[in-house]
N, C-alpha and C positions, 0 to 999 in steps of 0.2 A: 575378381568376380567373384561373386554366389554361384555354385554350380547348379546344374537346373537337378532337380529333385523329380525322382519317377511321382506318378501322381500317382494317390491313393481311391481308389470308390468310394460314396463316401450319400448318403442316401439329404438332402434337403430339412434336415429341421434347422439347418444357422439362415441366418441374414444381414448378410458381412458384407462393407465390415462395417463391426460394434464403434460408438463415439469413440472418439479421445476429446477432453475437453478440459479445461482448464480448471484449478485447483485455486483460484486465486483468493478468494475468503479467508477461505482456510489458512493463507502465505500467509495472508494479513494478524489471520490473526496469532500465529506461529511468530511476527515477528519479525514477516522477509527468511533471508534465504536464497537455498534452491529455488530452481521454475518445476511447481510441480502440475505434473497433470496425470492423469486419473483414463483407464481402458475398462468402454463402459461395459464388461464381459455380463453382467448386470439387467442390462435392457437389451439382453437376446426376447426377442418372443416365445417363443417357443417354450411351452412348460417352465415362465416362470425363469424362464431363461438362467446365468453360470459356465461352467466351465466344462461342466458335466456333457453338454450340449458337445461342444466340438468334438469331445469324445466319441459319447457316441454317433454321431453321424458317420462318423469311420467307426466305431467295431459292430453300430447296424446292419450296415451295408455287408460285412465282410457274412455276420450273419447271417439275412437272408442268402446271401452269395451257397453259401454251405447246407441251403435249404432248412435252415432253421425255423419249427413253428413255435421256440417258448423260449421268452429269455429268464435265464438265472443270474443272482445276481446277492449281494448280501452291505451288510451295514448297521446302523442305528436306531431307534427306531425312527428319529427326526435326520433319516441319511437324507442329503440331497440326491445322491448319485441314484438311489433308489429311485429316486421320484421318479427322475430322466429319465429312467432304465423302462420306468411302470409307463412313463408316456412315448416314449418310445415303440415299442411294444408294440399298446393301440395307434398309436397313428401308422403301425403297419400288417395291422391287425394279428398279430402277431400277440400269447400269453404269457402272464410274467409269473413267476412266485419269487419271488424276495423273502431272505433267510435276514432276518433282524436282531439286533440284542438288547436284548428288558424286556420291560413289559409291559402283556399288550394293557394301553390306555384304556379307559373305563369309557372313555366320549377323543378319539383323536380328532387332532388338529393338526395344524400347519401341513408337515409334508407325509405324517403319517394320513392325514387327513385325505389329501388331495390321492393319498395311495389306494386308496380306497376309493374315492371314485373315479379311481383310470384301471379298476374292477380285477388289482394283481394280488393273488395267492398271496398274504405273507407269514409270513410262519417264523414262529418266538422262539431263539433261543437262549438260554440263560446267561453265557458271556459271549465276548468274540473270536476266543479260541474256543467257542462247539462250532463256530461257521462252514470254518470250509467242510467240515463231515456231515456237517446236514445241507450244503449245496453239491456235495456230489451225492446224497440218498436222496433228493431231488431228481437227479442227471439221473440219477436208476430207475426211477418208480417215470418218468417222464418216455428214461430207450424205454423199459416196461410194458408202454399205453402205447408202440407204438408209432410215436411221434419224434422226432429230432429236439438235444434238449443246446443249447447254448450258455456254455456258464462265464460270465462276466469278473471276475477277478474286484477286488474290495476300490472302486473307482476309479474304472474302468485304466484304471494304472498299470497299464503296458506297456510293450513299443508303440500298436496302431494306437494306444487310445493321446498316448502322447506326442505320434507323428502332428494331434489332429491341433497343437503348441506350435510347433514350429512353422507350420501353415500362417500361425496365429501372427508368429513373430511377420515373416513377410507381407501379410495383413499388415501390423504396422507399417511399419517400414515404409511402407506405401502411401502412408498417410501422414509421414512425420517423420524429419531424421532421425537418426538414431539417438534416444535416451541417453546419459548418461550412465542409469541404472537405470533396471526394474524394477522393485519388491509385489512382492506378492503374499496369499497365504500358502501351507506346505506340508501337506498331509500326507498321502499317501504316493506322491514322489514322483508321476508322472505328468503333471502337469509343471512342472520343475524339470522337470527332465525335455517337457518341449519345449519347454522356454527358454533353455543352458543350448541343446543342441539349436536351434532356430539360431541364437545369433552366431555361435558356432557356427553354421552353416554360410551365413548373413555373413561372415565376415568382416563383423561390428564390436567395438570393445568395449562394449554396454555389459552391465555386470548388475546377474542376476541376483536377488539374495531373498530364497522364500524363507519366511516368518512362519515356524514351528509354530502346529495350535496341538501337538498333542506327544511329537516321536523326538529322541533328544538328536544332538544335531550330528553324529558319530551314527545311529542306526541309519535317518534319511537318506545322509547319504551313501551312506550307505547302496541302498535303497535306488536311486535316481541315478545311481551309477549302474545298477545292474538294468532297469531298464531302459535310459541310454545305450547297451550296448548290443539291445539287440535293433537302433538303428538306421544301421552303417544296410544292414541287409535287405532291409524294409525300405528304404527309401534308395537304396543306391545306393551310396556317398562312400566316400572315403573316410575309413574310423579313426583313423588318427587323428584328425581333424575335431572326435567327440573324445577322445581318448585326452586329449592334451586342455578341455575348455573347463575351468575350475567349476566348482559347484557348493554355493555357502550355502549355510543354514541354519541362520538366530534361534537359539535355541529358549531364551531369554525372557520367552514373554506367554508364559507356558503355562505359568501359575502353579495351585491343585493342579491342572487335570484337564484332560481332552473335557471342552463342552460347560467347563466351569468356568465364567466371567470374571476377570479382574478389574482391580478399583483402572488400571491404565486402559485397560479395554472399552471400558466401560463406558470413562471419558473421551473413548476416541467416537467410538458408537456418534452421541451425544452432540461434542464439538463437528464432527461431521455432518450430520447431521440441520445442524443448524447455520453452520457456515455453506453448506454446499448444496441442500433437502437431497442427501444420499444418504442410503440407509447398507446403513451393516450388519451384517448378523451374529450374535456373540458366541458363534462356534471359531470360527473361521479368519472374517476379514477384519473383526474389531481386533482382530490381536495383530493382523500385520499392519492394519491402522495403528496402532497403537507402536510398533514400530517402531515406525516412518517419522510419527510425532515424534517418540525419545530420537531419535539420530537428526530430524530437521532442531529438537533444543540444543540437544550436546554439542546443534556445531561440525556434526559429518561433513556435510556436504558443502564444498565452496558457491559460493553465492553464485558462478557462472553455470553450474552446472543443471539437468535438468532428469528429473530424479519423476520416474513412474507410478504410479499407481496400480495393480494389472486386479480390480474389482471383480473377484472372481464369484458373484452372488452369494447367493445361498440367503439372501434376508422372507423368506417364508420361513427359515427359523426364529423371526421378530416376532410370530405368531404361537407356536407351541407352549 
């Protein structure tokens, strides 16, 4: 029997549950195989949705409880996490500072356009490595001005952010029997940490497969383990359950690097749109779907299996 988990305060950004739908036409195009389902976190209504909304619902509640008046975070120019953080700040009447690596676009589009519309202050740095120092500098400036900053790490991939996906697993299990496999896009590790932990705590045998958008499998597995290590104290649960949980990362679909489409990811985007009218983004979900398509074609799953693709959103990136 699944343990009773400590409830965590959340701000009402999320209308749950998100839909679970059959991917019957995609399955037919792939020649049969396992039953395919999709969990539609892309359909979350707040700020164009996606997995970051589940995380920010908890993280923003913590920021408000601590008296913060300014949210500070980081990402790329087209960061989904930055967009949702800016939206959460606007919704709660907070200020927002975004540290983004890359060049300031001459004409902002997609997530960069939304960041501006939401009123975020966007500061540009030359590289990923420069983001941490720039966030610290921004926090110091906020403190010197007499205000209270709340710094959110990349992707809100902290134990608190991951807890949003622990809750999401229990939401899923109220909708359908436990699938044999959950496959999703994995990058900063928080979503996968929550999914793995949620399945372990619910005592279901579901295999969670994260398809990396950038990191090597060993590096991402290490980060996921690190995030999971903070969950037992937060959720008041048995740490041994989480230590024993398998963490599976597939880094075979990264291609030439982060944000660079591959032939397989482009095919996956077109297949999913033309078969199911579901849109994927070029950075994350298209590569995850490419991983799913490849596994079905290879016969990795039994026909009796149920495989759920967890759509983590990001479709705003199609308009970059």
